[in-house]
N, C-alpha and C positions, 0 to 999 in steps of 0.2 A: 658243269659249273652253275648252270641256272638254278637247279634245285638248292644248291648250297646258298646261293644269293638270296633266294626266297626265304630260306630258313632264317638267315641273318636278319632280313627285313622284319619277319614276325617276332624274332627275339627283341630287336630294337624297339618295335612298337609296344611290345609287352613291358619292357623296362621303362619306356616313356610314360606309360600309364601308371606304373608304380611310383615314379618320381613325382608325378603330378598329384597323386593321392597323398604322398608324404608332405608335400608343400602345403596342401589344403589343410591337413591335420595340424601342421605346425602353426599355421596362421590363426587357428582357433584356440591355441594354448596361451593363457594369460594368467600370471600370478597376481592375485589381489588379496590384501589382508587389511583388517581393522584391529584396533586394540582399545581396551577399556580398563581404567579411565584413559581418556585421550588428552587431558590437560591437568595441570596442578599435580603431577606425579612426584611423590616424595621418595627419598631413599628408603630402601627395604620394603617399599609398597609392592604388593603383588599386581602384576599387569597380565591381563588375559588377552592373548593374541588368537585371532581366528582367521583362517584362510579360506573359509567356506564360500566366499564370493568369487574365488578363482574359476576360470573357464578352461575346459568344459566342466560341468557339474558331475562328479563321480569318476571313478577309474584313475585317480591321481595319487601320487605319493607326495608328501609334504616334508620339507627339511628346513629347519630354522637356524640361523646364525645370529646370535644376540650380541656378540662382542667383537665383531669385525675381524676375527682372526682367520677366516676362511674355512674353519671347521664347523661342522653342524653340531649344535648343542641340544636340539630337541627334534623329534619327528612327530607326525600326526597333524591332522587338520587344525587342532587347537593346541595351544601350549601356554604355560604360565612361566613368568620370569620376573626377577626383581634385580635391582642394582644397589649395591651398598654405598656407592659414591655419587655425588652430584656431577652432572655433566650432560653432554649431548651424545647419544649413541645411535649408530646406524644399525638397523635391524633388517635382515634380508630373509625373505621367504623364497625358496626354490621349489617349484613343482615339476613333476615329470609324468608323462603318460607311458613310460617304458621305452619310448623312442626319442622324443624331443623333450626339452626342458625350457622353463621360463622363470625369470626371477623378478622380484620387486624389492626395492630398498626404501625404507622410510626412516626419518630421524625421530628419535624419542628424547625429549628433554626431561631430565631428572633434577628435582629441586631438593635442597637440604631439608631434613625432616623438621627442623625448628623454624623454618621460614614462615612468615605470616601472609595470609591471603589479603589482598587489598579490598577496599569497600567502594564499589561503583555507585555513584549518585548522579543520575542524568539531569537533575535539576528540575525546575518548574518556572512557569511565568503566567501571569494574568494581568491584563491592563486594568486601570482603575475604572474605566467606563467602556460601554459598548458603543456602537455607532449612533445610538439614540441618547447617549449621555447617562444611561442607567448603569448602576453598579454591576460588577461581574464577580461571580463566585470564584474563589481560589481553591487550589488543591494540588495534589501531586501529579500535575499534568501541565502542558503548555496550551494556552488558548490565545489565538490572535484573530483580529477582525479585519476584513477588507471592507472599507466603507467608501462607496461611490455615491455620494448624497446629492449630486447635481449632474446626472448623466445627460448627454445629448441624445436626442432621438435619431441622430445620424448613425448611432450604434445601438442596436436593440438586442445585443447578445451579452451574456455574462462571460467575459473572457479574462478578467483580471486575475493576477497571481500576486503572491506576497513572499516575504522572507521571514524566517524566524531564527533568532540567535539561540543556539543550544549551549548551555553552560554546565560543565561538569566540575567546576572549581570546588565543590563541596565533597568530591571524592577523596578518599584517604588511602595512603599507601599500605596501611595496616588496618585490618578489621578491628583488632583490639590493641589499642595503644596505651592501655593502663600501665604497662610495664615500660613504656617508652618505645618509640619507633624511629629507627634511624634509616629506614628505607625511603624510596621515592617512587613516584609513578613515571614510567618511561613511555607509555603509549596510552592514548585515548582514541578508541575506534568506535565510530557511530555506524550502526547498521540501520539504514532507512527503509529496508524492504525485508521483512521477516519471512516472506514467502519464497525468497530466492536465496540459494546457497552459492554465492559467486566464487568463493575460494575453494569449493569442492571438498571441504573437510567433513561434510556430513552434518554440520551445525549451521542452520540457516539464520542464526541470530548473532553471529560474531564477525560478520564481514566488515571491512573497513571502507564503507562508502564515503565517509567523511572522517578526517583525522584531526585531532587537536583538542586541547582542553576546552576552548570556546570556539565554536564554528558557526558560520552563517549558512543555513539551509535555504536555498533560493528556489524561486519559481514554483511555489506551492499553490495549487488550485484549492478552492473550497473542498474540504474533506476531513476525514479522520484517519490519522496515520499512526500506526503502532511502530515504535522504533526501539532499539536497544543500544546501550552503551557498554562496551567492554574495556576495562582498564587493566593494564599489565604493569606490575611493579618491578623494581630492580632485580628482585630475586627470580623473576620470570613467572610468578604466579599471577593468575587472572581472576577477575570477578565481573559478572554481567548482571545488569539490571535493565528493565524496560520501562517505558513510559508511553504516553499518547500525546500527539500534537493534534489539536483541533483548530481548523480554520473555518470560521463562519463568514458569511457574506451578506451585506445589505447594499442594494443598488436602488437609487431613486431617480425617476424621470419627472421633472417638474414643468408645469405650464405648457401643455401642448394640446392640440385639438384633433378631433376625429371627424372625417367627412360624413355626410348624410347619405341615407339609403334612398337614392333617387332612381334606381333602376330595378327595384324590387329584389335587391340582393343586399344582405347585411354588409357593412363596411368593417373589415378586420385590420387590426395592427398587431403583428406577431412579435413577441419577445422570446428569446430562447435562453435556456440555462442547462447546465450539466448537473445531474444528480447521480451519486454513487451509492449503491446498496450491495456491497460485496461482503457476504458473511464469512467467506474463507479468509480474507485479509483483515476483516474487522473494520473496514472502511464503510460505515453505515450512516446514512443521513437520518437525522431525527425528524425534521420537518422542512417542507418548502412551502412558501405562501406568496400569494399576490395580494396586494392591498391597493385598492383603487378609490380615489377621492375625486369627485367631479361636481360641477355646479348643477344645482337642481333645475335651474332655468337658464337657458342660453340667452345671452344679451341680444342676439339678432334673430331670434326664432320668429316664425310666422305661424299664426293660428290657422287651422283649417277653416274655421268660422271666425272671422275677426272678432276679437274681444272675449272668446270663450276660454282661452288659456289651455285648451286640451292638447295642443301640439307643442306647448312650451315646456311641459314637465318632462325633464330628461330621464332617460333610463339607459345606462350603459352596463354591460356585463363582462365578466371574466370567464374564459373557457380554458381548461387545461387538457393538453394532448400529449401522449407519450411519444417515444421515439419512432413508433410506427403509425403515428397519427390517429391512434384510438383515443376517443374522448374519455377522460377520467373524472370529469366533474365540471360544473358550471354554476353560476349564480342567478340564472334566469328566473328561477322560481321565487326569488325573494321579492316581495311586493315593494312598491315605491315608498310606502309608509314605514317599512321596516329596515330601511337602508341607512342605519345609523351606527351599526356595529358597536353596540353597548354605549352609545353616547359620545363616541370619539369625534363625531362631525359637529360642525356648527350649524346654525339655522339655514345657511345658504348652500350647504353641500350634502351630498350623499356619500356613504362609505360602504363598499362591499369587499369582503375578504373571501379568498378562496384558498383553502389550506389542504396540503397533501402530507400525510404522515409516512415516514420511512418504513416502519414495520408493516404497513399495509399497502399503500399505493405503489411503492417502488419495489416490493417483493417480487421474486421470480415467479411466484404463482399468480400475481396480479398484473399490473401494468409494466413492471420491470423498470430498471434504471436506464441511464443514457441521456441523450439530449431531449429535453422536454420543451414544449412550446406553451407559453402563456399568451392567450389571445384576448385583446380588448375589442369588444364587438358592439357596434351601434346599428340597431335595426330601425331607428327612427329616420324620418326624412331630413331633419335639420342636421347640420354639422354642429358638434357640441364641444364645450370646453372641458378639459381635464386638468384638475389641479395637480395631481401627482399619481404616479404608479410606483409602488415599491415591491421589489422582489427580495425575499429573505431565504437564505439557505443556511439552516441551523444544524450543525453536527454535534454541538454540546450546549 
């Protein structure tokens, strides 16, 4: 009896191995198909179906059911089909490796041949003036300003966000209404991130991140944002158009002082801001700048030699550091007699400007984007009065 028992054990072990292998093979089998066109499909329009994304690649048979009757209408990795009547149809692809099978079903919407495509219009907006009261250019885009013109030195970081109202009210349910249009728009879908395909349909520009004819997009930091609007009319046809939202920033700190260098070390006051230079998403800063205005002579300064005035002439500088604290520029080489920045200062003040351009300073090959630091530095012994420091982040 023992030999028989041993044989049965070996047979059982052998069968167990086969079952395990079959389960592993089955778990790898997955039917996946796409079709083109994938929207605005009209009656009698040829649709190309492709099951080439199915797993595993190769060694499979493909069977297509286009009319939900349970019978296969076509075979092969690719197939072409059309529908004479409008409606929504379930299409099923079934694949097999000779042992196991897997199916995927997707719905395909067919529109009447004479239905009109809508016209998506994402709108535009520009304010009358910027943070300095200057006129603003208009165009087929949105531009808004965050203006913090009297910031407290208790906060030395640029953290403000804003909201923008997106208005698609100029969209039309029919692209050509010369013969009259009795349709309507049933959906307004705003995609606020064109790099991400949230609904998994293969199109990264038609997600419904925000919905509605007029919507408020909140908590926007300074930046350049490419967005898209998709409208769908009553016939089920869709139209997509994109635009850009620019958010510029101006922050100003007024009337503060900086301590003196009494220990042979410069005195620094650090201000931070975020800059974005992402070529893939198109969020690219145009320029960032620091603008410093300070009194030429401090009211309570003390001369090294009484009466000679040598220690009363102020000199304060700006330094820029990237997110890894590498120095990208400073104003220290500007002489005290050249600190008027084109005549913007009056007779009692100096002005120094430090500017960084997006295409150079924030590029990946240079100092990169991220959180930068703008440092106000005093290397003189006396504490000094600062009239204002302005940080500008310009994306348009």
